[in-house]
C-alpha positions in Angstrom: 36.9 103.6 79.5 37.6 107.1 81.1 36.1 106.0 84.4 38.2 102.7 84.3 41.4 104.6 84.1 40.5 107.1 86.8 41.6 104.9 89.8 44.9 104.1 88.0 45.4 107.8 87.4 44.7 108.7 91.1 47.1 105.9 92.2 49.9 107.0 89.9 49.5 110.6 91.2 49.6 109.5 94.7 52.6 107.5 94.1 54.3 110.4 92.5 53.4 112.7 95.4 54.7 110.1 98.0 57.9 109.7 96.1 58.5 113.4 95.9 57.8 113.7 99.7 60.2 110.9 100.3 63.0 112.7 98.3 62.4 115.8 100.2 62.6 114.2 103.6 65.6 112.1 102.4 67.3 115.2 101.2 66.9 116.9 104.5 68.2 113.9 106.4 71.3 113.7 103.9 72.2 117.3 104.5 71.8 116.9 108.3 74.1 113.8 108.3 76.6 115.4 106.0 77.1 118.1 108.6 77.7 115.5 111.2 80.1 113.5 109.2 81.9 116.1 107.1 82.0 119.0 109.5 85.2 120.3 107.8 83.1 121.1 104.8 79.7 121.8 106.4 80.7 123.4 109.7 77.3 125.0 110.6 73.7 124.5 110.7 72.4 126.3 107.6 68.7 126.6 106.3 67.6 124.6 103.2 67.0 126.8 100.3 64.7 125.9 97.3 65.3 126.8 93.7 63.7 124.2 91.6 64.8 121.5 90.7 67.4 122.1 93.7 67.2 121.8 97.5 70.4 123.0 98.8 72.3 124.6 101.7 75.1 127.0 101.5 78.0 127.1 104.1 79.7 130.6 104.2 82.6 129.5 106.2 83.9 127.2 103.5 82.0 128.9 100.5 80.4 125.4 99.8 77.0 124.5 98.4 75.6 121.0 99.2 72.6 120.3 96.8 70.2 117.7 95.7 68.6 117.8 92.3 65.0 116.8 92.6 64.8 115.7 89.0 67.7 113.2 88.9 68.1 112.4 92.6 71.6 113.3 92.4 73.8 114.9 95.2 76.1 117.6 94.1 78.9 119.8 95.6 79.9 123.3 94.4 82.4 125.9 95.6 85.2 125.9 98.2 87.5 122.9 97.9 85.2 121.4 95.1 85.7 124.0 92.5 83.4 126.2 90.4 81.6 123.5 88.5 79.1 121.2 90.1 80.6 118.0 91.2 78.4 115.0 91.1 78.6 112.7 94.1 76.2 109.9 93.7 72.4 109.3 94.1 70.6 110.4 97.3 70.1 106.6 98.4 73.7 105.7 97.9 75.0 108.8 99.8 72.5 108.2 102.7 73.8 104.6 103.1 77.4 105.9 103.1 76.6 108.6 105.7 74.5 106.3 107.9 77.2 103.7 107.9 79.7 106.1 109.3 77.4 107.4 111.8 76.4 103.9 113.1 80.0 102.7 112.8 81.3 104.4 116.0 78.8 107.1 117.0 78.7 110.6 115.8 82.0 111.6 117.3 84.0 109.2 115.1 86.7 111.0 113.3 87.9 110.4 109.8 91.2 108.4 109.6 92.4 111.0 106.9 92.8 114.6 107.8 90.8 116.4 105.2 91.0 119.9 106.6 93.5 120.9 103.8 92.8 118.7 101.0 93.8 119.7 97.6 91.0 121.3 95.3 89.1 118.8 93.4 89.8 115.7 95.5 86.8 113.9 97.3 87.1 111.7 100.1 84.5 109.2 101.1 84.4 106.3 103.7 82.9 102.9 103.4 83.6 100.7 106.5 87.4 100.6 106.8 87.9 101.7 103.2 88.8 105.4 102.3 88.2 106.2 98.7 89.9 109.2 97.2 88.6 110.4 93.8 88.5 113.4 91.4 85.1 112.1 90.1 86.4 111.9 86.5 87.7 115.4 86.4 91.4 116.2 86.1 92.9 118.6 88.8 96.2 120.3 89.3 99.0 118.3 91.0 98.8 118.8 94.7 101.9 119.9 96.7 101.9 116.7 98.7 102.1 113.2 97.2 100.4 111.8 100.3 96.7 112.0 99.7 95.8 110.8 103.3 97.4 112.6 106.2 96.5 110.5 109.1 94.7 111.7 112.1 96.4 110.9 115.4 94.5 109.0 118.1 93.4 111.4 121.0 92.5 111.2 124.7 89.2 112.3 126.2 90.4 115.9 125.9 91.2 115.7 122.3 95.1 115.7 122.8 97.1 113.5 120.5 98.5 110.5 122.2 101.5 108.2 121.4 100.4 104.6 120.4 103.8 103.2 119.7 102.2 101.8 116.5 104.4 102.5 113.6 103.2 101.7 110.1 104.9 101.5 106.7 102.5 102.3 103.8 103.3 101.5 100.1 101.3 102.1 97.1 100.1 99.4 94.7 99.4 100.8 91.2 96.3 99.0 89.7 96.2 101.2 86.6 98.2 104.2 85.2 97.4 106.0 82.0 99.4 108.9 80.6 97.8 111.1 77.9 98.8 114.1 76.0 102.4 113.3 75.5 104.5 110.8 73.5 108.0 110.6 75.0 109.7 107.2 75.4 110.1 106.2 79.1 108.2 109.0 80.7 105.1 107.0 81.5 107.1 104.2 83.1 109.3 106.8 85.0 106.2 108.4 86.5 104.6 105.1 87.4 107.7 103.9 89.1 108.0 107.2 91.1 104.4 106.6 92.3 104.8 103.0 92.9 108.1 103.4 94.9 106.5 106.0 97.2 106.6 104.9 100.8 105.7 106.7 104.0 106.2 105.5 107.5 103.8 106.8 110.1 104.9 107.0 113.7 102.2 106.6 116.4 99.5 105.7 114.0 96.0 105.2 115.5 95.1 101.6 116.5 92.6 101.0 113.7 94.8 102.3 110.9 96.1 98.7 110.1 92.6 97.7 109.2 92.2 100.5 106.6 92.7 100.6 103.0 93.0 103.6 100.9 92.0 103.5 97.3 92.7 106.3 94.8 91.0 106.9 91.5 92.3 110.2 90.4 93.2 112.3 87.3 96.0 114.8 87.5 96.9 117.6 85.1 100.7 117.5 85.1 101.2 120.0 82.3 102.8 122.7 84.6 104.9 120.1 86.3 106.5 119.3 82.9 106.8 122.7 81.6 110.4 123.7 81.4 111.6 120.1 81.5 112.7 120.1 77.9 110.0 117.7 77.0 108.0 119.0 73.9 104.4 119.7 74.9 101.5 120.2 72.4 98.7 120.5 74.8 97.5 119.4 78.2 99.2 116.3 79.7 97.1 114.2 82.3 97.8 111.1 84.2 95.0 108.7 85.4 95.9 106.7 88.5 94.1 103.9 90.2 95.9 102.6 93.3 95.5 101.0 96.6 97.7 101.3 99.7 99.3 98.5 101.7 100.1 99.0 105.4 102.5 97.0 107.4 103.4 97.4 111.1 107.1 97.9 111.8 109.2 98.2 114.9 111.4 101.3 113.7 110.5 103.7 110.9 114.1 104.7 110.6 115.0 101.1 109.8 112.7 100.8 106.7 113.0 101.8 103.2 110.4 104.7 103.5 110.9 107.8 101.4 109.5 109.9 104.4 108.6 109.6 108.0 106.0 111.4 109.8 105.4 111.6 113.5 101.6 112.5 113.6 101.8 113.4 117.2 104.6 116.0 117.1 104.2 116.7 113.4 107.9 116.0 112.7 108.9 115.1 109.3 112.0 113.3 107.9 112.8 112.6 104.2 115.5 110.2 102.8 118.6 111.8 101.4 120.7 110.5 98.5 123.0 108.7 101.0 119.9 106.7 102.5 119.9 108.5 105.7 116.9 110.5 107.0 117.0 114.3 107.3 114.6 116.2 109.6 112.8 119.0 107.6 110.7 120.6 110.3 
């Protein structure tokens, strides 16, 4: 009987070794492609380091670790914009598909539609075709200074200089799910939901492909500090879980819309709507 099982044992051992070798090569390919697609976070070619069960690279310029756990085939981020706790992204296969789709979509020089150079801590941006997904991966993060989670990159010429496209786009937010936890105060959840749903931004000189993009959010925000001093009794952390999607409509004139704010992404000028309904330039 022992001899009968020997070929099976050898086959299993070979299979395990092959799978491990594939995971190592896939891990290397994943980290190489991540440097091409997300140069903001991984701006340099760094050597792969091994500390079982981890294969990882450290990027000093952004203080960020990109690692693959060889036991669970999970991709993780740590440090920099991603915080001090390991942030799970997805399995190696899924992340490779995502990265390859972006590299093959328009060449390696394709730029992200959202400017992620100054994204709030804890927010993770991924692209799938013409969809931008913004998530906190199930964690709750502090409320960012800006309510606009996708600052659109302008279209550029061959020299990288922003160009005017004369395409103006009004973006509005559809709330798919909103949950407020940690507080019981009549009307507060509806008020916050309405404020988020009514937030509209008009983008002047949007890139040509922006009309084809959808921006989805699945984020959890810790609003405890925001509510402190408001007179609302707080007994602990207060969080909101928001799932939403954007709707974009091309318009002729941003100043003739019901936008709350207007952004010229070429000149970086910004206007906000005042109490009288007019727009005031703030920079």
